[in-house]
N, C-alpha and C positions, 0 to 999 in steps of 0.2 A: 601591840594592842593598846587601845585607849583605856583609861580608867572609867570612862562612861561610854555609852553606846551611841551618842549623838554624832551626826555628821558635823564637820567643822571647816572653818576657814583658817588656813595655816600660812605662815611665812617662814621660809628657810633661807639663811644667809650664807653666802660664799658656797654655792652649790657645786661648782666644778662639773663632774660627770653625772650628777643628779641622783646620787644614791638615796639621799634623804627624801627627795621628791617621790621616788618609787616606793619608799617605805610609807610615806603619807598616803599614797594612792591605795596601797594594800590595806592600810588601816581604815580606809573609808572616807578620807578627806575629799570634799567636792570642789573646793576652791583653794588653789595653792599658788602663792606668789614665791617664785624662786629668784632670789637676788644673787647675782654673780658680778663681782667687781670687773672682771675682764670680759668684755663683749666678744672677744675672739674665741673664748672658751665656749660660749653659747653657740657661735657659728660653727665651730668644729663638731661639737656634740650633735648639732642639728643637721650637719652636712656630711663631712667625710666619715665620721664615726657614728652615724645615725643608727645603723643596724646593731652595732656593738653596744650602744647605750640604750637601745630599746626605744628610740625616738622619744625620750623622756619629756623634752620641752614642748612637744606638740600633742601631748596627751590632753584629753578633754578636761577642762578646769584648771590647767597649768598655765601660768603666765611667767615667762622668763623676762627678768628685768635686769638690764645692765646698769648697775649703780653701786655705790658704796652703801652698805646696809644701814648704818646709823643715819646717814644723810637722807636716804629714802624714807625711813620711818619718821624722820623729822618733818618731811614735806607732806606725807600722806595723812589723811584723817581717818583712814580705815582702821577697824578694830579686828583683832585676830583671836581665835580660840587657842592657838599655839604659835609661839615664836621659838624657833629652834636654831641654835648656833652650835655647830659640831666641829671641834678639833680644827680650828682655822690656823694652824701653824705646823711647822715641822718638828717632829719629836726630837730628831738629832740636834737641831739648833737649840731647842728649848733646854734639853738636859745639859748641853755644853755651856750654858750660860750666855749664849749669844744675844739673847733678848734682855739681859739684866738691866741695861740702860736704854733699851728701846721703848719709845712711847707707844702705847696702844690704847686708843680711845673707845674700844668695844667693852673693856672691862673696868669701867670707872663707876662711881656712885651715880653720876649724872646719866650715864648710858643706861644703867639698870632702871633708873627712874623713867627714862624715855620708853624703854621696852614695856615697863609696867603700865604706863599710860596708854600704850597701843594694844593692850589686852582687852578682850571682852570681859563681861562681868564674871564669867566662869573660866577665864583664860589662864594659861600656864606658860611660863617662860622656862625653856629647857636649854641649859648650856652644858656642853661636854668639854672636858679638858683632860690633860694627862694627869695621871694619878698623883704625882708630887705637887701638882698645882691646885688640887682640890681645897687645901686649907685657905689659900689666897682667894679662891673663888667664893668660898663660904664667907670669908671676912667681908668682901665687897658687897655681896648680896645681903648679908645681915645688916651692914651699915646703911645700905640703900633702903631696906625695909624699915629701919628705925627712923630714917629721915622722912620717909613717906608718912610715918605715924602709926605703924603697926606695933602694937604693944608687946606681942610675943611672936617674933619672927620664926621661932622653932616650929610653930603650928602651921606655917605656910611653906616650910622647906622640907624637901625629901632629897636625900643624898644616897646614890647607889654607886657601886664600883664593879669593874670587871677587868681582870688582867691589868694592863697598863693604863687604863682610862677610867674615868668616872663621870657621872652626870649629876647636876643639881637641878631639881625641879622647884620652881618658885611659883606657887599658886596665888591667884588674886584672892581666893577665899581659903580659909583654913581647910586642910585635908580632912576628910571625914574618915571614920573608922572603917566604913565599907570600902572606900577607895584604897586605904592602906592595906586592907586584907586582900583585895584584888591584886594590888601591886606585889605583895609578898608571894602570891601564887605565881605571878609572872616571873619574878626573880628566881624562885625555886625551879621553875620549869626551864629557864634559860641559863641557869648556872651563874647568876649574878649575886653579888653580896650586898645585903642591906648595911648602910652606914648610919643614917639617921632617918627615921627612928630605927633602933636596932630591931632585929627579928624577935619573934615571940619568945625564943629561947635566950634572949639577951645578947646574942652575938652581933658584933659590929665589925665590918671589914676594915675599918679605919678609926679606931677609938679616939685618936687625937682630933679628928674632924667632928666626931660625935660630941666631944667635950666643947669644941669651939661653938657649935650650934647652941648647945645648952647654956654656954656662958655669954651668948650674944655677940660672938665674934672676938671675945677677949681670950688670950691664951695665958697659960701659967708656965711659960717656957724660959723665963729668966731674960727675955729680950732678944734671943737669937732669931726668933721667927719674925718675918716682916708682917706684923699684925696691923699696920697702918693701912687703912683702905685707900686704894688709888682714887684720885679725883682727876678732873680735867686739867687742873693746875699741876698735878703731879701724877701722870698716868703710867707709872712704872709697875704694872701688874706682875711682871716676871721677876721682880726682886723678892724671891721666895725667902732668902736668908739675908739678914742685915749684915753688910760687910764690916760693921764696927761693933758687933755684939757677940763675938765668938767666945768671950769669957763666960757666957752663959750656956755654952754648948759643951756638954760633957761627952766623953768618948762613946757612950752608949747611944746618945742622940745622934752623933755624927755617923755612926755605923747604920743606924736606923734610916737616916736621910739618904745616905749613899746607896743603900739597898733598894730604895725607891726611886732612884734615878736622879737625885739632886746632886749636881756637880759642885761640891763645896770648894774644890780647888779653884774654880773660876772666881768665886767670891774672895778667896784668899789672894789670888793674883790681882783682882781689882783693888783690894785694899792696899797691897804692896805698891802697885802702880801709882795710886793716888798719893801715897806717902813720898815716893821717890820724886814725882812731879812737883809736889809742894816744896820739897827741900831744894830742888833745882831752881824753882821759881824764886825762892828766897835768896839763894846764893847769887843768881844772875841779877837780881834786883839791886843787891847791896855791893856787888863786885866793883862797879864803876866808882862808887864813892870811896871804897877802901883803897882802890888803885890810885885815885887822885890824891888821897891823904898821904899814901906812901911815896908817891912821886914828888909831891910838894915838900915833904920833909927832907928829901935828898938833893933837891935842886931849888935853891932859893934865889939864884942869881939871874935867871932868865925865865920868862913866861912866854908861851907860844899862843898866839891868837890864830885860830883857824876859821876863817869865814867860810860860808858855803862855797863849794867849788862850782860856781856857775860861770859859764862863759869862759871856761879854761882857767879860772882863778887858781892861785897856788897859796899854800900856807905862808903867812907873813910873821916874821919874828920881830919882836919889839922889846927894847930893854925895859926893866921895871922902873 
């Protein structure tokens, strides 16, 4: 359900089978742009699996667009009441640390600014991620809000959680008390947990994220948390834990992170691999020089000149 009763123009990115489009139609959206990167998915959902998917892409007001989401929003001048990006990755790969060094340009400061600029005056950006990635999402959205010029980002952000996933709502206008009250009723009815702002009883489903929002994206974790917001120049959103700051991670924090799906071993392995590769590079770089010095010290009577072996050439020995 919407926080207001008006019809809206929505855009949904990476739609696949069209679940979010159906949700939008049920909620009363009249104009829906569904962006799917793979055009074959649109063809299959509208063809072979049309009955299974409910013919979602041919519903009145729905426009299926085969494109990359950020690229499309860069080209279009259209404004939307809601932009929604929901769980565009594999949970298994994410918790395994497979994306730790993978670039992702959907979750950078510049991307959030673009989405913000494509919202209508009352628009809302909704991004859903896995539970352990909510802190990173709050960091990048808070940093984008500050860069846009919003004095108090916490008034424009709402964070909710449910099981293994969570959603951050980023409103172009500050959330009103009436909207927050309606949202709390929806959360209670559907079994979701408020994170920011906490519920009326002060309960927060993710206190660390609540503190992040209140601190403007800055953490007090001693450096182990990757609190540097991703940018287009450094789009590493999935680096949840810094591989070089484990001295700030006490056992209680490690257990807390692992209980929420963060694979700390992947970061440890990454650090160890980087140390080994660096040592090997140093050894291999200096080995030829050391070898030449050792050989030169044991054989002073002759030197060997080895021209390039072009045209069947052979090494030539010459006296000193």
